[in-house]
N, CA and C of each residue as an Amber inpcrd file, in Angstrom:
protein
   741
 107.6040000 108.2910000 121.4640000 107.9780000 106.9900000 121.5010000
 106.7620000 106.3020000 122.0700000 106.0840000 106.6630000 123.0780000
 104.8530000 105.9980000 123.7470000 103.6990000 106.0660000 122.7070000
 103.3020000 107.0260000 122.1240000 102.2920000 106.9240000 120.9540000
 102.5920000 105.8260000 119.9880000 103.8270000 105.3920000 119.5780000
 104.1500000 104.4930000 118.8140000 104.3140000 103.3690000 119.3230000
 104.1610000 103.2000000 120.5920000 104.1660000 101.5450000 121.3560000
 102.8230000 101.3730000 121.2410000 101.8880000 102.2800000 121.3460000
 100.3940000 102.2520000 121.4410000  99.5170000 101.8520000 120.2060000
 100.3430000 102.3230000 119.1630000  99.9310000 102.1610000 117.8470000
 100.2230000 100.6740000 117.2520000 101.3810000 100.2870000 117.7280000
 101.8460000  98.9720000 117.6030000 100.9570000  98.0990000 118.1020000
 100.6130000  98.5160000 119.4700000  99.8700000  97.2310000 120.3170000
  98.4880000  97.4410000 119.7810000  97.8330000  98.3920000 119.3360000
  96.4370000  98.4920000 118.8160000  96.5300000  97.5460000 117.6690000
  97.6590000  97.5900000 116.5400000  97.7180000  96.9100000 115.2650000
  97.8480000  95.2910000 115.8160000  98.6780000  95.1030000 116.9400000
  98.9650000  93.6680000 117.2560000  97.6270000  93.1400000 117.7840000
  96.8500000  93.7770000 118.4350000  95.4690000  93.2560000 119.2270000
  94.5080000  93.1420000 118.0410000  94.6910000  94.1510000 116.8940000
  93.8330000  93.7120000 115.6900000  94.0190000  92.7170000 114.9020000
  95.3640000  92.3080000 114.9660000  95.7370000  91.0130000 114.0170000
  95.1200000  89.5730000 114.9830000  95.2480000  89.9080000 116.1950000
  95.3200000  88.7550000 117.1230000  93.5490000  88.6910000 117.3740000
  92.6860000  89.8140000 117.5220000  91.2000000  89.7550000 117.4010000
  90.7880000  90.6240000 116.4730000  90.4660000  90.0650000 115.5740000
  89.7030000  90.9260000 114.5560000  88.6940000  91.8550000 114.7230000
  88.2700000  93.2110000 114.2990000  87.3950000  93.8380000 114.5520000
  85.8370000  93.4910000 114.9210000  85.8100000  92.6780000 113.8860000
  84.4280000  91.8280000 113.9270000  84.0810000  91.1010000 115.0600000
  85.4250000  90.4990000 116.2380000  85.0910000  89.8890000 117.0650000
  84.7040000  90.4670000 118.2840000  84.7690000  91.7890000 118.0770000
  83.8110000  92.6980000 119.2720000  82.6600000  93.0940000 119.0700000
  82.2790000  92.6840000 117.4390000  80.7920000  92.9820000 117.3520000
  80.0650000  92.0170000 117.6000000  78.7240000  92.2620000 118.0350000
  77.6470000  91.3370000 118.3980000  77.5040000  89.9870000 117.4580000
  77.3490000  89.3600000 118.3780000  77.1540000  87.6430000 117.8280000
  75.6910000  87.6720000 117.0740000  75.8490000  87.1990000 115.7970000
  74.5480000  86.9830000 115.2130000  73.7880000  85.8780000 115.8610000
  72.5740000  85.9740000 116.4420000  71.5980000  85.0740000 116.8800000
  70.9810000  84.1330000 115.9820000  70.4370000  83.2870000 116.5050000
  69.8710000  82.2140000 115.6690000  68.3260000  82.7390000 115.9700000
  67.5020000  82.5180000 114.9610000  65.7250000  82.2760000 114.9810000
  65.3670000  81.1150000 114.6040000  64.2640000  80.4190000 114.8300000
  63.7110000  79.1100000 114.3080000  62.7510000  79.2450000 113.9770000
  62.2820000  78.2010000 112.6940000  61.1740000  78.1610000 112.3400000
  60.9030000  76.7480000 112.2390000  59.7090000  76.2370000 112.6150000
  59.1240000  74.8140000 112.6920000  58.3370000  75.0570000 111.4970000
  58.5940000  73.9050000 110.8720000  57.6350000  73.9910000 109.3380000
  57.1630000  72.5050000 109.1250000  56.3880000  72.5550000 108.0420000
  55.8640000  71.2470000 107.5400000  56.4510000  71.2600000 106.0300000
  56.8180000  70.1050000 105.4980000  57.6350000  70.1130000 104.3750000
  56.7340000  70.5430000 103.0370000  55.6590000  70.6890000 102.9680000
  54.8840000  71.1290000 101.9240000  53.9210000  72.3060000 102.4590000
  54.1260000  72.8140000 103.5910000  53.3130000  73.9930000 103.7790000
  53.4100000  75.3920000 103.2000000  52.6090000  75.9000000 102.7470000
  52.7430000  76.8660000 101.5410000  53.1650000  78.1410000 102.5550000
  52.0830000  78.3940000 103.8030000  52.5650000  79.5950000 104.7770000
  53.9300000  79.2550000 105.2030000  54.5060000  78.2930000 105.3770000
  55.8130000  78.2630000 105.8970000  56.8690000  78.6710000 104.8270000
  56.6330000  78.2100000 103.8290000  57.3380000  78.7000000 102.7230000
  57.4430000  80.1600000 102.3330000  56.1300000  80.6400000 102.5400000
  56.1180000  82.0960000 102.4510000  56.9140000  82.8920000 103.5220000
  56.7490000  82.2750000 104.9180000  57.6430000  82.9850000 106.0650000
  59.1130000  82.8700000 105.8790000  59.5290000  81.7700000 104.9560000
  60.9660000  81.4680000 104.9240000  61.6090000  82.6640000 104.0110000
  60.5050000  82.5140000 102.7200000  61.0080000  83.5680000 101.5920000
  61.1490000  85.0050000 102.3860000  60.0710000  85.1560000 103.4070000
  60.1540000  86.8790000 103.9770000  61.6410000  86.7640000 104.6940000
  61.9700000  85.8760000 105.5050000  63.2720000  85.8060000 106.1270000
  64.2460000  85.6560000 105.1610000  64.4910000  84.9530000 104.3610000
  65.6950000  85.3320000 103.3040000  65.6560000  86.5260000 102.6600000
  64.6680000  87.1090000 102.3620000  64.8810000  88.3620000 101.6570000
  65.2360000  89.2460000 102.5650000  64.4830000  89.3520000 103.6870000
  65.2440000  90.3690000 104.8430000  66.6110000  90.1280000 105.1530000
  67.0160000  88.8460000 105.3340000  68.4200000  88.4100000 105.3300000
  69.2090000  89.2760000 104.5120000  68.9060000  89.1720000 103.1880000
  69.6330000  90.1280000 102.1590000  69.8210000  91.6290000 101.9700000
  68.9670000  91.9400000 103.1880000  69.2580000  93.4070000 103.1490000
  70.4530000  93.9970000 104.2690000  70.8600000  95.0300000 104.0900000
  71.9840000  95.5410000 104.5780000  71.6330000  95.5480000 106.2090000
  70.4590000  96.1030000 106.4370000  70.1160000  96.6630000 107.9090000
  69.9460000  95.1290000 108.7870000  69.5760000  94.0520000 107.9500000
  69.4190000  92.8270000 108.8660000  70.3470000  91.6080000 108.7240000
  71.2350000  91.8630000 107.6900000  72.0380000  90.7900000 107.5230000
  72.8420000  89.9720000 108.4570000  73.2310000  90.8890000 109.4120000
  74.1420000  90.3680000 110.4830000  73.3640000  90.1490000 111.5560000
  71.9240000  90.4080000 111.5730000  71.0220000  90.6340000 112.8450000
  70.5810000  89.1780000 113.4340000  70.7350000  87.9480000 112.2750000
  69.9620000  86.7550000 112.8550000  70.3300000  85.7970000 111.6680000
  70.2850000  84.3730000 112.0520000  70.4490000  83.3640000 111.2110000
  69.2020000  82.6640000 111.2730000  68.6300000  81.9750000 110.0060000
  67.4820000  81.4430000 110.3190000  67.8780000  80.0080000 110.2290000
  67.2870000  79.1120000 111.2820000  67.3180000  77.6590000 111.4570000
  65.9440000  77.1590000 111.1940000  66.0160000  76.0260000 110.0790000
  64.7140000  75.6560000 109.7830000  64.5050000  74.0530000 110.1930000
  63.4350000  73.8250000 110.8410000  63.2310000  72.3740000 111.5090000
  61.7360000  71.7740000 110.7840000  62.1380000  70.8160000 110.0630000
  60.7490000  70.1510000 109.4590000  60.1040000  69.2690000 110.3940000
  58.7610000  69.2750000 110.9170000  58.1960000  68.4940000 112.1270000
  57.1390000  67.5450000 111.5900000  57.0200000  67.5870000 110.1700000
  55.8730000  66.5640000 109.7690000  56.5720000  65.3450000 109.6870000
  57.6440000  65.1270000 109.2600000  58.3760000  63.9180000 108.8300000
  59.8410000  63.2620000 109.6950000  59.8200000  64.3040000 110.8110000
  61.0870000  64.2780000 111.6950000  60.4210000  64.2290000 112.9990000
  60.5980000  63.1700000 113.8600000  60.1440000  62.8440000 115.3340000
  60.8680000  63.8060000 116.1940000  62.4450000  63.9310000 116.0150000
  63.2030000  64.5170000 116.9390000  62.8560000  66.2130000 116.7050000
  62.6810000  66.6960000 115.6280000  62.4560000  67.9310000 115.3240000
  60.8530000  68.1770000 116.1720000  60.2110000  67.4260000 115.9370000
  58.7410000  67.6690000 116.5160000  58.5900000  67.4310000 118.2260000
  59.3320000  66.7760000 118.5920000  59.6040000  66.7450000 119.7450000
  60.2780000  67.8990000 120.5280000  61.2620000  68.3790000 119.9500000
  61.8240000  69.8060000 120.2870000  60.7900000  70.8120000 120.0750000
  60.0850000  70.9170000 119.0170000  58.8010000  71.7650000 118.8130000
  57.8640000  71.8410000 120.0610000  57.2200000  70.4370000 120.2170000
  56.3120000  70.6520000 121.3790000  57.1220000  70.8040000 122.7990000
  58.5980000  70.5910000 123.1270000  59.1590000  71.1300000 124.3300000
  59.3490000  72.7580000 124.4300000  59.6630000  73.3510000 123.2030000
  59.6970000  74.6380000 123.0930000  58.2590000  75.3020000 123.5540000
  57.4260000  74.9470000 122.8690000  55.8660000  75.3770000 123.2730000
  55.4370000  75.4680000 124.7800000  55.7980000  74.2500000 125.3320000
  55.4780000  74.1030000 126.6300000  56.2230000  75.0950000 127.4220000
  57.4370000  75.4060000 126.9710000  58.5610000  76.2640000 127.7130000
  57.9770000  77.8220000 127.7520000  57.2450000  78.1670000 126.4570000
  56.6280000  79.1820000 126.2140000  55.3060000  79.5270000 126.5950000
  54.6450000  78.4640000 126.9870000  53.0820000  78.4560000 127.2870000
  52.3020000  78.7330000 126.0680000  52.7530000  77.9560000 125.1620000
  51.9610000  78.0390000 123.5640000  51.1990000  76.7250000 123.5480000
  50.2860000  77.0210000 122.9860000  49.3560000  75.7270000 122.2010000
  49.6280000  75.7230000 120.9570000  50.0930000  74.7880000 120.3820000
  50.7940000  74.4120000 119.1570000  49.3020000  74.0990000 118.2400000
  49.2300000  75.1460000 117.4600000  47.8220000  75.1630000 116.5110000
  48.5520000  74.8050000 115.0420000  49.5460000  74.3240000 114.5940000
  50.1710000  74.1110000 113.4860000  51.3130000  74.8240000 112.8700000
  51.6190000  74.7440000 111.7770000  52.8990000  75.3130000 111.5680000
  52.7190000  76.3090000 110.2740000  53.6770000  77.2380000 110.2130000
  54.7400000  77.4410000 111.1140000  55.0330000  78.1420000 112.2660000
  55.6820000  77.3950000 113.1740000  55.8500000  78.0200000 114.3550000
  57.3980000  78.7050000 114.8530000  57.1450000  80.0430000 114.8600000
  58.4640000  80.7790000 114.8010000  58.9460000  81.1000000 115.9540000
  60.0990000  80.9660000 116.3560000  60.7200000  81.3540000 117.8540000
  61.9360000  82.2750000 117.4060000  61.7380000  83.5100000 118.0770000
  62.8110000  84.2520000 118.2450000  63.0190000  84.8350000 119.6960000
  64.3370000  84.0000000 120.4270000  64.4640000  84.3350000 121.4170000
  63.4940000  83.5660000 122.3850000  63.0680000  84.3530000 123.3370000
  61.7970000  83.9100000 124.0100000  60.0900000  84.3990000 123.4310000
  59.9900000  84.9950000 122.1510000  59.1400000  85.0850000 121.5280000
  58.8670000  84.3600000 120.5880000  57.2710000  83.9530000 120.4860000
  56.9450000  82.9860000 119.3030000  55.5400000  83.6060000 118.5280000
  55.6230000  83.2470000 117.1230000  54.7680000  83.3770000 116.7100000
  54.0870000  82.0150000 115.9330000  52.7610000  82.2270000 115.9580000
  52.2430000  80.9540000 115.4700000  51.3780000  81.3060000 114.0590000
  51.5730000  80.5350000 113.0260000  51.1250000  80.8280000 111.6280000
  51.9960000  82.1640000 111.2300000  51.5760000  82.3210000 109.8890000
  52.2130000  83.3870000 109.2230000  51.2470000  84.1630000 107.9930000
  51.2660000  85.3670000 108.3330000  50.5040000  86.0300000 107.2620000
  51.4800000  87.2420000 107.1150000  50.9760000  88.1750000 105.7820000
  52.1930000  89.3190000 105.7160000  52.0950000  90.5610000 106.3960000
  50.9350000  90.5250000 107.3220000  50.6290000  91.5000000 108.1240000
  51.8630000  91.3200000 109.2360000  52.4280000  90.1840000 109.7210000
  52.7990000  89.9070000 110.7120000  54.6510000  90.3110000 110.5750000
  54.7550000  90.9100000 109.4470000  56.1050000  91.3330000 108.9520000
  56.7940000  92.2060000 109.8980000  56.2020000  93.2960000 110.1590000
  56.4900000  94.1870000 110.8900000  56.7370000  93.8200000 112.3300000
  56.0680000  93.1170000 112.9010000  56.0170000  92.4690000 114.1660000
  57.3080000  91.5430000 114.2990000  57.5220000  90.7830000 113.2170000
  58.6760000  89.8810000 113.2290000  60.2570000  90.8870000 113.1220000
  60.0110000  91.7590000 112.3660000  61.1870000  92.8430000 112.4830000
  61.6560000  93.4540000 113.6670000  60.5630000  93.6100000 114.4460000
  60.5000000  94.3020000 115.5180000  61.4720000  93.2840000 116.5150000
  60.6450000  92.0220000 116.6930000  61.2890000  91.0970000 117.5150000
  62.6870000  90.8370000 117.2010000  63.0450000  90.8390000 115.7910000
  64.3180000  90.6790000 115.4370000  65.4000000  91.7020000 115.9050000
  65.0700000  92.8750000 115.8310000  65.8570000  93.8510000 116.3880000
  66.0590000  94.1890000 117.9590000  64.7300000  93.5810000 118.5240000
  64.6300000  93.6540000 119.9310000  65.5690000  92.6080000 120.6110000
  65.4850000  91.4830000 119.9100000  66.7600000  90.3070000 120.2070000
  68.1030000  90.6030000 120.0120000  68.1240000  91.0460000 118.9440000
  69.4630000  91.6420000 118.5440000  70.3320000  92.5000000 119.4160000
  69.6110000  93.3560000 119.8770000  70.0780000  94.4400000 120.5520000
  69.9130000  94.2220000 122.1910000  69.2950000  93.1030000 122.6320000
  69.2740000  92.7280000 123.9930000  70.6600000  92.5290000 124.8000000
  70.9240000  93.0360000 125.8490000  71.9150000  92.7680000 126.6250000
  72.0880000  91.0960000 126.9110000  70.9800000  90.8040000 127.3040000
  70.9920000  89.4270000 127.5280000  70.1230000  88.8930000 126.8260000
  70.4380000  87.6100000 125.9520000  69.7080000  87.0560000 125.2560000
  68.9260000  85.4170000 125.6020000  67.6370000  85.4510000 125.4540000
  67.0000000  84.3490000 126.1760000  66.8370000  83.0290000 125.0120000
  67.9480000  82.4960000 124.6730000  67.6370000  81.8440000 123.2700000
  66.9030000  80.3370000 123.8850000  65.7520000  80.2270000 124.0460000
  65.0660000  79.3060000 124.4580000  65.3090000  77.6360000 123.9410000
  65.1510000  77.7340000 122.4860000  65.4580000  76.7650000 121.3930000
  66.9360000  76.1820000 121.7380000  68.0110000  77.2300000 121.6870000
  69.7470000  76.7770000 121.8600000  69.7550000  76.3210000 123.2730000
  69.0230000  76.6890000 124.3430000  69.3000000  76.3010000 125.6520000
  68.8560000  74.8530000 125.5820000  67.5270000  74.2270000 125.0700000
  67.2450000  73.1050000 124.8640000  68.0310000  72.0660000 124.4460000
  68.7780000  72.6330000 123.1480000  69.3030000  71.7730000 122.4870000
  70.8810000  71.4730000 123.2280000  71.4050000  72.3160000 124.0360000
  72.4160000  71.8720000 124.7540000  72.3200000  71.0730000 125.6790000
  71.0330000  70.7080000 126.0710000  70.9390000  69.5970000 127.0690000
  71.3490000  68.0930000 126.2120000  71.1360000  68.1630000 125.1930000
  71.4900000  66.9980000 124.2850000  70.4810000  65.9470000 124.3800000
  69.1780000  66.1060000 124.5980000  68.0440000  65.3620000 124.9830000
  67.4630000  65.2270000 123.6170000  67.7950000  66.1150000 122.7800000
  66.9760000  66.2400000 121.4670000  68.0560000  65.7480000 120.2500000
  67.5680000  64.9610000 119.2600000  68.1340000  64.7800000 118.1980000
  67.2000000  65.2330000 116.9770000  67.9060000  66.3780000 116.4810000
  67.3340000  67.2450000 115.4880000  68.1290000  67.0390000 113.8330000
  67.2740000  67.6350000 113.0420000  68.1110000  67.7160000 111.9020000
  67.3560000  69.0560000 110.9660000  68.3950000  69.8920000 110.6190000
  67.9390000  71.1900000 110.3100000  67.7760000  70.4680000 108.4520000
  66.7460000  71.2780000 108.1820000  66.2910000  71.4130000 106.7480000
  66.1070000  72.5480000 106.0570000  66.3830000  72.8290000 104.5790000
  66.1420000  73.9600000 104.1310000  65.1770000  73.9310000 103.1220000
  64.2200000  74.6890000 103.3780000  63.0360000  74.5490000 102.1790000
  63.6650000  75.4160000 100.7340000  62.9460000  74.3300000  99.6960000
  62.9880000  74.9500000  98.5740000  61.7730000  75.7590000  98.0280000
  61.6930000  77.3500000  98.0190000  60.8100000  77.7550000  98.0190000
  60.5770000  78.0800000  96.4980000  61.3720000  77.6210000  95.4000000
  61.0860000  77.9440000  93.9330000  59.7890000  77.6510000  93.5480000
  59.2070000  76.4610000  94.1220000  57.9430000  75.9080000  93.7780000
  57.2050000  77.3740000  94.1750000  57.4830000  78.1520000  95.1410000
  56.4880000  79.0250000  96.0010000  56.3420000  80.1220000  94.8400000
  57.3740000  80.4160000  94.2110000  57.2490000  81.5420000  93.2200000
  56.5070000  81.1810000  91.8740000  56.5480000  79.6290000  91.4860000
  55.8600000  79.3570000  90.5860000  54.4660000  79.2240000  91.0900000
  53.8920000  78.8680000  92.3320000  52.6780000  78.9020000  92.4940000
  52.4400000  80.3640000  92.7180000  53.1130000  81.4320000  92.7430000
  52.7420000  82.7640000  92.6930000  52.2690000  83.3370000  91.4880000
  53.4070000  82.8750000  90.5410000  53.0560000  83.1850000  89.3540000
  51.5160000  82.5780000  88.5990000  51.6120000  81.2250000  89.1710000
  50.2500000  80.5940000  88.3030000  49.0350000  81.1750000  89.2720000
  49.1930000  81.5310000  90.3140000  48.0550000  82.5110000  91.1940000
  47.6730000  83.4360000  90.3670000  48.7920000  84.4410000  90.0560000
  48.8530000  85.5520000  89.3630000  48.0480000  85.5040000  88.0810000
  48.4830000  84.3390000  87.5210000  48.0390000  84.0780000  85.9050000
  46.4310000  83.5990000  86.0540000  46.2420000  82.6860000  87.0910000
  44.7710000  82.0930000  87.1690000  43.9170000  83.8680000  87.6000000
  44.4300000  84.3680000  88.5530000  43.6670000  85.8450000  88.6870000
  43.5620000  86.7090000  87.6790000  44.7990000  86.6270000  86.5410000
  44.3740000  87.7100000  85.4650000  43.3710000  86.8810000  84.6290000
  43.4000000  85.6940000  84.4560000  42.7010000  85.0080000  83.7760000
  41.3130000  85.1690000  83.9560000  41.0660000  84.7980000  85.6140000
  39.3770000  85.1490000  85.9140000  39.2830000  86.9130000  85.5190000
  40.0590000  87.5380000  85.9230000  39.6870000  89.0530000  85.6140000
  39.0980000  89.2980000  84.1500000  40.0450000  88.7650000  83.1550000
  39.9280000  88.7680000  81.8280000  38.4050000  87.8540000  81.5100000
  38.2870000  87.0150000  81.9490000  36.8050000  86.2430000  81.8880000
  35.7360000  87.2570000  82.2950000  35.9060000  87.8460000  83.5430000
  34.9170000  88.5610000  84.1120000  34.7100000  89.9590000  83.0780000
  35.9030000  90.4290000  82.6440000  35.8320000  91.6040000  81.8520000
  34.8040000  91.2060000  80.3670000  35.3380000  89.9810000  79.8940000
  34.6860000  89.5850000  78.6570000  32.9650000  89.3260000  78.9000000
  32.6540000  88.7660000  80.1740000  31.2570000  88.5420000  80.8420000
  30.6470000  89.9490000  80.4800000  31.2490000  91.0420000  81.3060000
  30.6180000  92.0770000  81.3200000  30.7970000  92.6990000  79.8540000
  31.6030000  92.4250000  79.2300000  31.7570000  93.3340000  77.8000000
  30.3580000  92.3910000  76.6230000  30.0680000  91.2240000  77.1210000
  29.2280000  90.5840000  76.2360000  27.7520000  91.0420000  77.0130000
  27.5870000  91.3500000  78.2120000  26.3280000  91.7730000  78.7940000
  26.3830000  93.1150000  78.3400000  27.2310000  93.9250000  78.1340000
  27.0410000  95.5160000  77.7830000  26.6770000  95.4080000  76.2710000
  27.2290000  94.4950000  75.0640000  26.7550000  94.3900000  73.8810000
  25.1910000  94.2140000  73.5960000  24.8600000  92.9490000  74.6490000
  23.4900000  92.5850000  74.5850000  22.5060000  93.8050000  75.0410000
  22.7940000  94.4040000  76.2490000  22.1260000  95.4840000  76.6880000
  21.9710000  96.4390000  75.5910000  23.0060000  97.0060000  74.8110000
  22.9740000  98.1140000  73.8850000  22.1720000  97.3650000  72.7280000
  22.2450000  96.0420000  72.3230000  21.5530000  95.5780000  71.2240000
  20.1710000  95.5340000  71.3440000  19.6370000  95.3720000  72.8270000
  18.2120000  95.4410000  73.2710000  17.8540000  96.9140000  73.2560000
  18.4910000  97.5780000  73.6790000  18.0410000  99.1450000  73.5810000
  17.8980000  99.7080000  72.4540000  18.9060000  99.2130000  71.4870000
  18.7560000  99.7550000  69.8030000  17.7950000  98.9770000  69.2930000
  17.4960000  97.6640000  69.6620000  15.9720000  97.2140000  68.9330000
  14.8750000  97.8590000  69.1570000  14.8620000  98.2960000  70.5520000
  13.7930000  98.8640000  71.1410000  13.3170000 100.0900000  70.6000000
  14.5270000 100.8020000  70.1530000  14.1910000 102.2100000  69.8400000
  13.8320000 102.1070000  68.4410000  14.3450000 101.2110000  67.8350000
  13.8950000 100.8710000  66.4390000  12.3720000 100.7930000  66.1310000
  11.9120000  99.5840000  67.1720000  10.6140000  99.5720000  67.3530000
   9.8740000 100.6860000  67.4110000  10.6150000 101.3300000  68.4980000
   9.5480000 102.8150000  68.9670000   9.3170000 103.5780000  67.8740000
  10.5630000 103.7320000  66.9470000  10.5240000 104.5530000  65.8240000
   9.5060000 104.2630000  64.7190000   9.5520000 102.9480000  64.4370000
   8.7240000 102.2790000  63.5480000   7.3510000 102.4610000  63.9520000
   6.7960000 102.2430000  65.2520000   5.5730000 102.5650000  65.7340000
   5.2180000 104.0010000  65.6770000   5.8960000 104.9240000  65.7150000
   5.7280000 106.2950000  65.9550000   5.6570000 106.6560000  64.5090000
   6.2860000 106.2640000  63.5500000   5.9720000 106.3830000  62.0980000
   4.5930000 105.8920000  61.5420000   4.2340000 104.5850000  61.9310000
   3.0990000 104.2230000  61.8290000   1.8140000 105.1290000  62.3220000
   2.1750000 105.3890000  63.4380000   0.8710000 106.1740000  64.3200000
   0.8820000 107.5040000  63.4700000   2.0900000 108.0650000  63.0300000
   1.8340000 109.5570000  62.1780000   1.1410000 109.2040000  61.0160000
   1.5130000 107.9620000  60.3820000   0.9290000 107.7860000  58.9310000
  -0.3290000 107.8120000  59.1260000  -0.9590000 106.9600000  60.2300000
  -2.3650000 106.6990000  60.5850000  -3.1880000 107.8100000  60.7640000
  -2.5390000 108.8440000  61.4560000  -3.0870000 110.0880000  61.5250000
  -3.1090000 110.9760000  60.5090000  -2.0310000 111.1820000  59.5800000
  -2.5000000 111.7570000  58.4530000  -3.2460000 110.8990000  57.4140000
  -3.3910000 109.6340000  57.4700000  -4.3720000 109.1490000  56.6060000
  -5.7550000 109.4450000  57.0640000  -5.9120000 109.3300000  58.4670000
  -7.3180000 109.8640000  59.0290000  -7.8280000 111.4880000  58.8340000
  -6.4010000 112.3890000  58.8420000  -6.7360000 113.4820000  58.3830000
  -6.9680000 113.9030000  56.9230000  -6.2770000 112.7790000  55.9230000
  -6.8610000 113.0850000  54.8350000  -8.4610000 112.7110000  54.4140000
  -8.6330000 111.6160000  55.1350000  -9.7400000 111.1750000  54.9800000
 -11.2670000 112.3190000  55.2930000 -10.8630000 112.7360000  56.4750000
 -11.6590000 113.7390000  57.2570000 -11.6940000 115.0430000  56.1130000
 -10.6600000 115.3180000  55.4790000 -10.8420000 116.5590000  54.5240000
 -11.4970000 116.0600000  53.3540000 -11.2450000 114.7470000  52.8070000
 -11.9000000 114.3950000  51.4920000 -13.4320000 114.3710000  51.9640000
 -13.7180000 113.7870000  53.2470000 -15.2940000 113.8630000  53.5100000
 -15.6200000 115.2920000  53.4820000 -15.3360000 116.1670000  54.1480000
 -15.3300000 117.4120000  54.4680000 -15.7910000 118.2290000  52.8920000
 -14.7410000 117.8450000  51.9880000 -15.0740000 118.1300000  50.4970000
 -16.1360000 117.8170000  50.0960000 -16.5260000 116.4980000  50.0040000
 -17.5610000 115.8930000  49.3880000 -18.8490000 116.6580000  50.1760000
 -18.9630000 116.8210000  51.2680000 -19.9710000 117.1950000  51.8050000
 -20.4050000 118.6400000  51.3150000 -19.1760000 119.4070000  51.0170000
 -19.4460000 121.0760000  50.7700000 -19.9560000 120.7930000  49.4340000
 -19.4580000 119.8790000  48.2130000 -19.9510000 120.0790000  46.9370000
 -21.3870000 120.2210000  46.6530000 -22.3360000 119.1380000  47.3730000
 -23.7780000 119.1770000  47.3640000 -24.5450000 120.9200000  47.5050000
 -24.2120000 121.4180000  48.5140000 -24.6600000 122.6650000  49.1630000
 -24.2070000 123.6890000  47.9600000 -23.1020000 123.5220000  47.3910000
 -22.5340000 124.5640000  46.2930000 -23.4880000 124.4990000  44.8870000
 -23.7390000 123.0240000  44.6020000 -24.4580000 122.8600000  43.6370000
 -25.8340000 123.4790000  43.7270000 -26.5360000 123.2320000  45.0610000
 -27.7980000 123.7540000  45.3890000 -28.1230000 125.1920000  45.3740000
 -27.0730000 125.8630000  45.5190000 -26.8480000 127.5050000  45.5680000
 -27.0670000 127.6700000  44.3740000 -26.0960000 127.0490000  43.4980000
 -25.9820000 127.6150000  41.7440000 -27.4690000 127.2220000  41.1130000
 -27.9200000 126.1760000  41.1620000 -29.3740000 125.7120000  40.8690000
 -30.1450000 127.1340000  41.1660000 -30.3240000 127.2750000  42.3930000
 -31.3910000 128.0160000  42.5620000 -30.9600000 129.7520000  42.3260000
 -29.8990000 130.1370000  41.7870000 -29.5910000 131.2630000  41.3030000
 -30.2410000 131.1830000  39.5740000 -29.9130000 130.1110000  39.0440000
 -30.0390000 130.1220000  37.6700000 -31.7310000 130.0490000  37.8250000
 -32.6680000 129.5260000  38.3020000 -33.9160000 129.4000000  38.3670000
 -34.5860000 130.8260000  38.5950000 -33.9340000 131.6330000  39.7110000
 -34.5030000 133.0670000  39.6400000 -34.6520000 133.8040000  38.4870000
 -33.3020000 133.6110000  37.9400000 -33.0350000 134.5890000  36.6540000
 -33.9640000 134.3210000  35.7660000 -34.1600000 133.0920000  35.5260000
 -35.3070000 132.5460000  34.1510000 -36.6300000 133.5970000  34.6170000
 -37.1260000 133.2380000  35.7180000 -38.3020000 133.8090000  36.3340000
 -38.4330000 135.4690000  35.8630000 -37.2110000 136.0050000  36.2870000
 -37.3140000 137.3720000  36.0270000 -37.3730000 137.8330000  34.4310000
 -36.6570000 137.0280000  33.6550000 -36.8180000 137.2640000  32.1880000
 -38.1600000 136.8950000  31.7950000 -38.8390000 136.0700000  32.2990000
 -40.2780000 135.7710000  31.7020000 -41.0550000 137.1660000  32.0670000
 -41.1770000 137.4080000  32.9300000 -41.9020000 138.6320000  33.7550000
 -41.6090000 139.6170000  32.8940000 -40.2950000 139.9010000  32.3700000
 -40.1870000 141.1090000  31.7560000 -40.7000000 140.9040000  29.9650000
 -40.7390000 139.9460000  29.5850000 -41.2520000 139.5080000  28.3700000
 -42.9410000 139.9350000  28.4360000 -43.4190000 139.1720000  29.0540000
 -44.9840000 139.6000000  29.6940000 -45.4720000 140.7250000  29.5620000
 -44.4720000 141.6830000  30.3400000 -44.7500000 142.9510000  30.3620000
 -44.9800000 143.7720000  29.2060000 -43.8850000 143.4210000  28.1810000
 -43.6130000 144.1460000  27.1950000 -44.6510000 143.9510000  26.1250000
 -45.3590000 142.7610000  26.0410000 -46.1110000 142.0510000  25.4510000
 -47.5770000 142.7190000  25.6660000 -47.8840000 143.1270000  26.7940000
 -49.0850000 144.0250000  27.1270000 -48.9220000 145.2620000  26.4490000
 -47.9060000 145.9910000  26.9120000 -47.6820000 147.2580000  26.4030000
 -47.9380000 147.6730000  24.8770000 -47.4160000 146.2380000  24.2170000
 -47.6000000 146.5790000  22.7340000 -49.1530000 146.4940000  22.5080000
 -49.8340000 145.8500000  23.1040000 -51.3190000 145.8640000  22.5240000
 -52.0290000 147.1020000  22.8910000
């Protein structure tokens, strides 16, 4: 009977106080931005995509304040920076509890995640911006950035990068063709010169051979003539001898 009463009490409490009432309250984090600031849009895009993840969807709410065209938002930003001993160097100016980040680059993502986790898990949260707003001294307006233009800019940048890469590749290809053409032309010239030299060498060799043959012919003729003369003399001698004998 006692167990049944405890169960009924538990169910009654659950109906009055839902289970999520005992969960930690989702804290606010703040970003002070400029209306057309690309870095602000990139930071906001990071937070929005992080918010969609199961591990972070209940760990923060992002509150955006535009400061370039809103005096109340700008004054709040200046007061927050004063409280945190920060020197404002521009936007985005991101505040997570009592931790601040000036500017944004993708390499900040891990530090931002850590700051969100630390702030969410803290036993006592020091919400500097929230505490200043509670004083009622500031008239502020929340505004939410349209980051669709950022996606277009990213696509345009990617397209531009691709176009530049293609142009660069075309330039390299054209240079390569020119280099190959020059080398090919040079090789053809070299071959033609080599053939000309070989032809000239062969011509000189032939001329030398012809001159050598011409020089060799007169000496052969002289040798033949001298042989003929000797034979005639010998014949005459023999005839004379025969005459004397007959007498």
